[in-house]
C-alpha positions in Angstrom: 3.3 1.6 56.3 4.3 2.9 52.7 4.2 6.6 52.2 1.4 7.8 49.9 2.4 9.8 47.1 1.1 13.4 47.2 -1.7 14.2 44.8 -1.5 17.2 42.4 -3.5 20.1 43.7 -5.1 21.1 40.3 -4.7 21.3 36.7 -2.6 24.4 36.9 0.1 22.6 39.0 -0.1 19.6 36.6 0.5 22.0 33.5 3.5 23.7 35.3 5.1 20.3 35.9 4.5 19.1 32.3 6.0 22.3 30.9 9.1 21.9 33.2 9.6 18.3 31.9 9.1 19.2 28.4 11.2 22.3 28.5 14.1 20.4 30.3 14.1 17.6 27.7 14.0 20.1 24.7 16.9 22.0 26.3 18.9 18.9 26.8 18.5 17.1 23.6 17.2 19.7 21.2 13.8 21.4 20.1 10.9 19.0 19.5 12.4 16.3 21.4 9.3 16.2 23.6 5.8 17.2 22.4 2.3 17.1 23.7 0.2 14.1 22.3 -2.1 16.4 20.7 0.5 17.8 18.5 0.0 16.6 14.9 3.6 15.6 14.5 3.5 13.4 17.7 1.5 10.4 16.5 3.9 9.8 13.8 6.9 11.6 12.0 4.9 11.1 8.7 4.3 14.4 7.0 4.1 13.3 3.4 1.3 11.2 2.0 0.2 10.2 -1.5 -2.9 8.5 -3.0 -2.7 5.2 -4.5 -5.1 6.4 -7.3 -7.6 3.8 -6.3 -10.5 5.1 -4.0 -10.9 1.5 -2.6 -7.3 1.2 -1.5 -7.3 4.8 -0.2 -10.4 4.0 1.7 -8.7 0.9 3.3 -5.6 2.9 4.1 -7.7 5.7 5.7 -9.3 3.1 8.1 -12.2 5.2 8.8 -10.5 8.6 9.1 -11.6 11.5 7.1 -11.0 11.9 3.4 -7.4 12.8 2.4 -5.7 11.5 5.5 -3.6 8.3 6.2 -2.9 7.4 2.6 0.6 5.9 1.4 2.9 7.1 4.1 6.4 8.3 3.6 9.4 7.4 6.0 7.7 4.1 6.4 7.8 0.6 4.8 4.7 -0.9 3.2 4.2 -4.6 2.3 1.6 -5.5 -0.6 1.0 -9.5 -0.5 -1.3 -11.8 -2.4 -1.2 -14.8 -4.8 -0.2 -14.4 -8.5 -2.3 -12.1 -10.7 -3.8 -10.2 -7.7 -2.8 -6.8 -8.9 0.1 -6.2 -6.7 2.6 -4.9 -9.4 -0.4 -2.8 -10.9 -0.9 -1.1 -7.5 2.9 -0.3 -7.4 2.8 1.2 -10.8 -0.2 3.5 -9.8 1.6 4.7 -6.7 4.8 5.3 -8.7 2.8 7.4 -11.2 1.3 9.5 -8.3 4.7 10.0 -6.7 6.1 11.3 -10.0 3.2 13.6 -10.4 4.4 15.2 -7.0 7.8 15.6 -8.5 9.2 12.6 -6.6 12.0 10.0 -7.6 11.0 6.3 -8.3 13.5 3.5 -8.0 12.5 -0.1 -8.9 14.2 -3.3 -8.0 12.5 -5.9 -10.5 14.1 -9.1 -9.4 11.3 -11.2 -11.1 12.0 -9.2 -14.4 8.3 -9.0 -15.2 7.5 -5.4 -15.2 6.0 -4.4 -18.4 7.2 -0.9 -19.2 4.4 -0.5 -21.9 1.8 -1.4 -19.2 3.3 0.9 -16.6 3.3 3.9 -19.1 -0.4 3.2 -19.8 -0.9 3.6 -16.2 0.7 7.0 -16.2 4.2 6.2 -15.1 7.0 8.2 -16.9 9.1 5.1 -17.6 12.0 7.0 -18.9 12.3 8.6 -15.4 12.4 5.4 -13.3 15.6 3.8 -12.3 15.7 -0.1 -12.5 18.1 -1.7 -10.2 19.3 -5.2 -11.3 19.9 -7.6 -8.5 20.3 -11.3 -8.6 20.1 -12.0 -4.8 18.7 -10.8 -1.6 22.0 -9.5 -0.6 22.6 -7.7 -3.8 19.1 -6.1 -3.4 19.8 -4.6 0.0 23.4 -3.5 -0.9 22.1 -1.7 -3.9 19.0 -0.2 -2.5 20.8 1.2 0.6 23.5 2.8 -1.7 20.7 4.3 -3.9 18.5 5.7 -0.9 21.7 7.3 0.8 22.7 9.0 -2.6 19.1 10.2 -3.1 18.9 11.4 0.4 22.0 13.4 0.1 21.2 14.9 -3.4 17.5 15.3 -3.1 16.4 15.7 0.5 13.4 17.7 -0.4 12.0 15.3 -2.9 9.7 12.2 -2.2 11.6 9.0 -2.9 9.7 5.7 -3.7 11.6 2.6 -3.5 9.9 -0.5 -5.0 11.0 -4.0 -4.6 8.9 -6.5 -6.8 9.1 -9.0 -5.3 10.7 -9.8 -1.9 9.2 -13.3 -2.2 10.4 -14.0 -5.7 14.1 -12.9 -5.0 16.7 -15.7 -4.6 18.6 -15.9 -1.4 21.7 -17.7 -0.1 22.3 -20.9 -2.0 20.0 -23.6 -1.0 22.4 -26.6 -1.5 26.2 -26.6 -0.9 27.6 -29.5 -2.9 30.7 -29.6 -0.8 28.7 -30.2 2.4 28.2 -33.6 3.9 24.6 -32.9 4.6 22.0 -34.4 2.2 20.3 -31.9 0.0 16.9 -32.1 1.7 18.5 -31.4 5.1 20.2 -28.3 3.6 16.8 -27.3 2.0 15.0 -27.3 5.3 17.5 -24.9 6.8 17.3 -22.7 3.7 14.1 -20.9 4.8 15.6 -19.9 8.1 18.8 -18.5 6.6 16.7 -16.7 3.9 14.4 -15.0 6.6 17.3 -14.0 8.5 18.9 -12.3 5.6 15.8 -10.5 4.6 15.2 -9.5 8.3 18.6 -8.0 8.6 18.2 -6.2 5.2 14.9 -4.7 6.3 16.4 -3.2 9.4 19.4 -1.9 7.3 16.9 0.0 4.9 14.7 1.2 7.9 17.7 2.9 9.4 17.8 5.3 6.2 14.2 5.9 5.6 13.0 6.8 9.0 14.4 10.2 8.8 13.9 10.9 4.9 10.9 11.4 2.6 11.4 7.9 1.3 8.8 5.2 1.2 9.9 1.5 0.9 7.1 -0.5 -0.9 7.7 -4.2 -1.6 5.5 -7.0 -2.8 5.4 -10.4 -1.4 4.1 -13.9 -2.2 1.5 -15.7 -0.1 1.4 -19.4 0.4 -1.2 -21.7 2.1 -0.1 -23.2 5.2 -0.7 -27.0 5.3 -2.5 -28.6 8.2 -3.8 -25.2 9.9 -7.2 -25.5 11.3 -7.4 -22.0 13.1 -6.2 -18.6 12.5 -4.7 -17.2 9.2 -4.0 -20.1 6.7 -2.0 -17.9 4.5 1.8 -17.0 5.1 4.3 -14.7 3.5 8.0 -15.0 2.9 10.7 -13.1 4.9 10.2 -13.9 8.6 8.6 -12.0 11.3 10.9 -8.7 10.9 8.9 -8.0 7.7 5.6 -7.9 9.7 7.2 -5.9 12.5 8.8 -3.1 10.4 6.0 -2.7 7.9 3.7 0.1 8.8 1.0 -0.9 6.5 0.4 -4.6 5.3 -2.0 -4.9 2.5 -3.4 -8.2 1.3 -4.9 -8.4 -2.2 -7.1 -11.4 -3.1 -8.9 -12.1 -6.3 -12.5 -12.6 -5.5 -14.5 -12.7 -8.9 -14.6 -11.6 -12.5 -15.9 -8.5 -14.2 -18.1 -9.4 -17.1 -19.8 -7.1 -19.8 -22.5 -8.2 -22.1 -21.5 -7.6 -25.9 -24.0 -5.0 -27.3 -24.3 -7.1 -30.6 -24.4 -10.8 -29.4 -25.3 -10.3 -25.8 -22.6 -12.7 -24.9 -20.8 -11.9 -21.6 -17.0 -11.2 -21.9 -14.6 -11.0 -19.1 -13.1 -7.5 -18.9 -11.4 -7.5 -15.4 -11.3 -9.0 -12.0 -12.6 -8.1 -8.5 -9.9 -7.8 -5.8 -10.5 -7.8 -2.2 -8.1 -5.2 -0.6 -7.6 -6.0 3.1 -5.4 -4.2 5.7 -3.4 -6.9 7.7 -1.8 -4.1 9.7 -2.2 -0.3 9.4 -0.5 1.6 12.2 -1.6 4.9 10.6 -5.3 4.5 10.9 -8.0 3.6 13.4 -9.3 0.3 12.2 -8.4 -2.5 9.9 -10.7 -2.3 6.8 -11.2 -4.2 3.8 -13.1 -3.5 0.6 -13.5 -4.6 -3.1 -11.5 -3.0 -6.0 -11.9 -3.6 -9.6 -8.9 -4.1 -11.9 -9.4 -4.0 -15.7 -7.2 -5.2 -18.4 -4.9 -2.5 -19.5 -6.3 0.1 -17.2 -5.3 -0.8 -13.7 -7.6 -0.1 -10.7 -10.5 1.4 -12.4 -12.4 3.9 -9.9 -15.3 4.4 -12.6 -16.3 0.6 -12.3 -16.1 0.9 -8.3 -18.4 3.8 -8.6 -20.7 2.2 -11.0 -20.8 -1.1 -8.8 -21.1 0.6 -5.4 -23.7 3.3 -6.5 -25.9 0.5 -7.7 -25.4 -1.4 -4.4 -26.3 1.7 -2.2 -29.4 2.6 -4.4 -28.0 5.6 -6.2 -28.3 3.8 -9.5 -31.6 2.0 -9.9 -31.9 -0.9 -12.5 -34.8 -2.3 -14.5 -34.0 -5.0 -16.8 -31.1 -4.0 -19.0 -31.4 -0.3 -18.3 -30.0 1.7 -15.4 -30.9 5.0 -14.3 -29.4 7.8 -12.1 -30.2 11.5 -11.2 -27.1 13.8 -11.3 -27.9 17.5 -10.6 -31.3 18.1 -12.6 -30.5 15.4 -15.0 -32.0 11.9 -15.1 -29.6 9.8 -17.0 -30.4 6.4 -18.5 -27.7 3.8 -19.7 -27.0 0.2 -20.3 -24.1 -1.4 -18.5 -20.6 -0.1 -17.6 -19.9 1.0 -21.2 -23.0 3.2 -21.1 -22.0 4.5 -17.6 -18.7 5.6 -19.1 -20.5 7.3 -22.1 -23.2 9.1 -20.3 -22.4 9.4 -16.5 -18.8 9.8 -16.2 -18.5 12.9 -18.6 -21.4 14.6 -16.6 -20.5 17.8 -14.8 -21.8 16.4 -11.5 -20.0 13.2 -11.7 -17.4 14.3 -9.0 -20.1 14.7 -6.6 -21.0 11.1 -7.3 -17.4 9.8 -7.1 -17.0 11.7 -3.6 -20.2 10.2 -2.2 -19.0 6.7 -3.2 -15.6 7.2 -1.8 -17.2 8.5 1.6 -19.4 5.4 1.6 -16.5 2.7 1.3 
């Protein structure tokens, strides 16, 4: 008959054994090798976070956790995917501006060559303090990014480093067709995707070996494609293979879901002033649940928190609307206004507006 294992007598004996194991590991391999699970540093080695400057994106990143926690994590990789014109590059710019405001360094690989430095400047980025890496292929991207990260880590170990790649999906890989090959071009093209995915996967692992012990965040955008003939499950796919999904700590999907319209004060005609973007966490290892919410992106202004407050406050009943007029009580004042422009003129400058902003952010 198999021998039964002896049961621990009480909690005191359990504690002694745990202390002994922890002490032995720390003595053999260095201090902080073994920690208790309730230690703040145990769940992840992330000790630096920055806001996305969007209360909606921040709420999705928190995943139900308290305000101020689980935002953009450093020492991690983040993927932002979505169809064209879904606000991916705009979100990167806002995160870059926030990192710079913390004294951090920003390095951008713009392989699509579509970044508008005037627009980025309008979003708060100090464009004269952003390094742009030129690269024509996936191999060049990883070689140059790896060198830049190593140099930045050695010279500025105490600074936040944001490495942006815009975009992974739009970067050329190995040559699709070899004219000297005996295979027909279509056969070569079919094999191209596999070679490209392997090249990206190997590069992702290479960069990960540098950022895991630094204050660097690797942020890359990716294209999304509709799968053909898929009935069940996710019908949308991104480029880069499975290693992108495995090594990204956070994967955000941005999807346009409507227009923002405002009636002209003179003519009454509605004009499109922006678009609604659904922000969804496909993966978030830093938070408790996978959330999604609706953000508002306006031309030349990026993710506009004021419009989100205006929209959500009306939906949850903090703003009441009768006809063309809306009203809200802030502090001791009853404010009346018309549309978003009126909200910006009368509500946003009010001394108690930060309380309204906090209430809406908590409700997301």
